C-alpha positions in Angstrom: -33.7 14.2 -6.3 -33.1 11.1 -8.3 -30.0 10.4 -10.4 -29.6 8.3 -13.5 -27.2 5.5 -14.2 -25.3 7.9 -16.4 -24.9 10.3 -13.5 -23.5 7.4 -11.4 -21.0 6.4 -14.1 -19.9 10.0 -14.5 -19.3 10.3 -10.7 -17.2 7.1 -10.8 -15.2 8.5 -13.8 -14.4 11.7 -11.8 -13.4 9.6 -8.7 -11.1 7.4 -10.9 -9.6 10.4 -12.6 -8.7 12.2 -9.3 -4.9 12.6 -9.0 -2.5 13.8 -6.3 -0.8 16.6 -8.2 2.9 17.4 -7.7 4.6 20.7 -8.3 5.9 19.8 -11.7 2.3 19.7 -13.1 1.0 23.1 -11.8 0.8 26.0 -14.2 0.6 29.7 -13.4 -3.0 30.2 -14.4 -5.0 31.9 -11.7 -7.8 29.9 -10.1 -11.1 31.8 -10.3 -12.6 32.9 -7.1 -15.9 31.3 -8.0 -14.2 27.9 -8.5 -12.5 28.1 -5.1 -15.9 28.9 -3.6 -17.3 25.8 -5.4 -14.5 23.6 -4.0 -15.1 25.0 -0.5 -18.9 24.6 -0.9 -18.3 20.9 -1.7 -16.1 20.7 1.4 -18.7 22.0 3.8 -21.4 19.7 2.3 -19.5 16.7 3.6 -21.0 14.5 6.4 -19.8 15.3 9.9 -20.2 13.4 13.1 -23.1 14.8 15.2 -23.4 17.6 12.5 -20.4 19.1 14.3 -18.9 20.6 11.0 -15.5 20.8 12.8 -13.6 22.2 9.8 -11.8 25.5 9.1 -10.0 26.4 5.8 -7.0 28.7 5.8 -6.5 30.1 2.3 -2.8 30.9 1.7 -1.6 33.1 -1.1 1.2 34.8 0.8 4.6 34.0 -0.7 6.3 34.5 2.7 4.0 31.9 4.3 4.6 29.5 1.4 8.4 30.0 1.9 8.0 29.0 5.5 6.0 25.9 4.7 8.5 24.9 2.0 11.3 25.2 4.5 9.3 23.0 6.8 8.7 20.5 4.1 12.4 20.4 3.1 13.5 19.8 6.7 10.9 16.9 7.2 11.7 15.5 3.8 15.4 15.1 4.7 14.3 13.0 7.6 12.0 10.9 5.3 14.9 10.2 2.9 16.7 8.4 5.6 13.7 6.1 6.1 13.7 5.2 2.4 17.4 5.3 1.9 17.4 1.9 0.2 14.9 3.1 -2.4 16.7 5.3 -5.0 13.3 6.3 -6.4 12.3 8.4 -3.3 14.9 11.1 -3.9 13.7 11.5 -7.5 10.1 12.1 -6.6 8.6 15.6 -6.6 6.3 15.4 -3.6 5.0 18.9 -3.2 3.9 22.0 -5.1 3.8 24.6 -2.4 5.3 27.4 -4.4 4.1 26.3 -7.8 0.5 26.1 -6.9 -1.3 29.5 -7.0 -3.4 28.7 -3.9 -2.5 26.7 -0.8 -5.3 25.7 1.7 -4.6 24.4 5.2 -7.6 22.3 6.3 -8.0 22.3 10.1 -10.0 20.4 12.7 -11.4 22.4 15.5 -12.3 20.2 18.4 -15.4 21.1 20.5 -15.3 21.7 24.2 -18.8 20.2 24.4 -19.8 16.6 24.0 -20.4 15.6 20.3 -23.1 13.1 19.3 -21.3 10.1 17.9 -17.9 10.8 19.5 -18.4 9.4 23.0 -16.8 6.1 22.0 -14.7 6.9 18.9 -12.9 10.1 19.6 -11.3 10.4 16.1 -14.6 10.8 14.3 -14.2 14.6 14.3 -10.9 14.3 12.3 -12.5 11.7 10.0 -15.3 14.2 9.3 -12.7 16.7 8.1 -11.1 14.0 5.8 -14.6 13.6 4.2 -14.6 17.3 3.5 -11.1 17.0 1.9 -12.3 14.2 -0.4 -15.2 16.4 -1.5 -12.7 19.2 -2.3 -10.6 16.8 -4.3 -13.5 15.5 -6.4 -15.0 18.9 -7.0 -11.7 20.3 -8.1 -11.1 17.4 -10.5 -14.6 18.0 -12.0 -13.4 21.6 -12.6 -10.1 20.3 -14.2 -8.2 21.8 -11.2 -5.5 19.9 -9.5 -5.0 19.3 -5.8 -1.9 17.9 -4.1 -1.9 16.9 -0.5 1.4 17.6 1.3 1.8 15.4 4.3 5.6 15.6 4.9 5.3 18.5 7.3 5.8 19.3 11.0 2.2 20.1 12.1 3.1 22.4 14.9 5.3 24.6 12.7 2.6 24.8 10.0 0.0 25.9 12.6 2.4 28.6 13.8 3.2 29.7 10.2 -0.5 30.2 9.4 -1.4 31.7 12.8 -4.0 29.0 13.3 -6.8 29.3 15.9 -5.9 27.9 19.3 -6.3 24.1 19.8 -6.9 23.5 16.1 -5.2 20.5 14.4 -3.8 20.3 10.9 -5.5 17.6 8.9 -4.3 18.5 5.4 -2.1 21.0 3.6 -3.4 21.3 0.0 -1.8 22.8 -3.1 -4.4 23.9 -5.6 -4.2 25.1 -9.2 -4.6 24.3 -12.9 -2.3 21.7 -14.3 -0.6 21.0 -17.7 -2.0 17.5 -17.6 -3.6 14.9 -15.4 -1.9 11.5 -15.6 -3.9 8.6 -16.9 -3.1 6.7 -13.7 -1.5 7.4 -10.3 2.1 8.5 -10.7 3.2 6.1 -7.9 1.4 3.2 -9.7 3.2 4.1 -12.9 6.5 4.1 -11.1 5.6 0.8 -9.5 6.0 2.2 -5.9 3.2 -0.1 -4.8 1.0 -2.7 -6.6 -2.6 -1.7 -7.0 -4.9 -3.8 -4.9 -7.7 -5.7 -6.5 -11.2 -5.1 -5.1 -11.4 -8.8 -3.9 -8.3 -8.2 -1.7 -10.0 -5.4 0.2 -13.2 -7.4 1.1 -13.5 -9.6 4.1 -16.6 -11.8 4.4 -17.9 -12.8 7.9 
């Protein structure tokens, strides 16, 4: 299959339009089952070390589980506020959409008990494979005009308990998924000047 220059430019547009969506952007519109399936199909089409496909996706609609996850977030966020206590902006940021998003998905890494091709030297390659799947989810969702927010201010062990995760699995991402009222034209943290955007030249090292 060959793609055109126009296809490449469209893909870059989707990549650049991807946003980490907060709870104040989600709307109550239900996400269609077929679109969730498209997002997950994109996920499992990601590359994985040794073709290990070490991912599992826990789809969460239960309000009780969402309440547990939100309490987990609030506890961890109170700790984080102390780290950023000199930055008044932190306390004003909306950093999750656990209850606002119609669908939450916990993305897990399931390590293998057998040796995996490509992991004999770099043991983290399995987790990195799952991250590739997450990026695919994010881009497919954006192409469908569906928002995804990645909540990372969580106690992993408590999340795994709340979702009754398979034994030995690891939490890689907790995602909030749903339609939004708008996608910002640029990253919210860029707009708020939390960090300066790096130029391409700053990210390249020549040897």
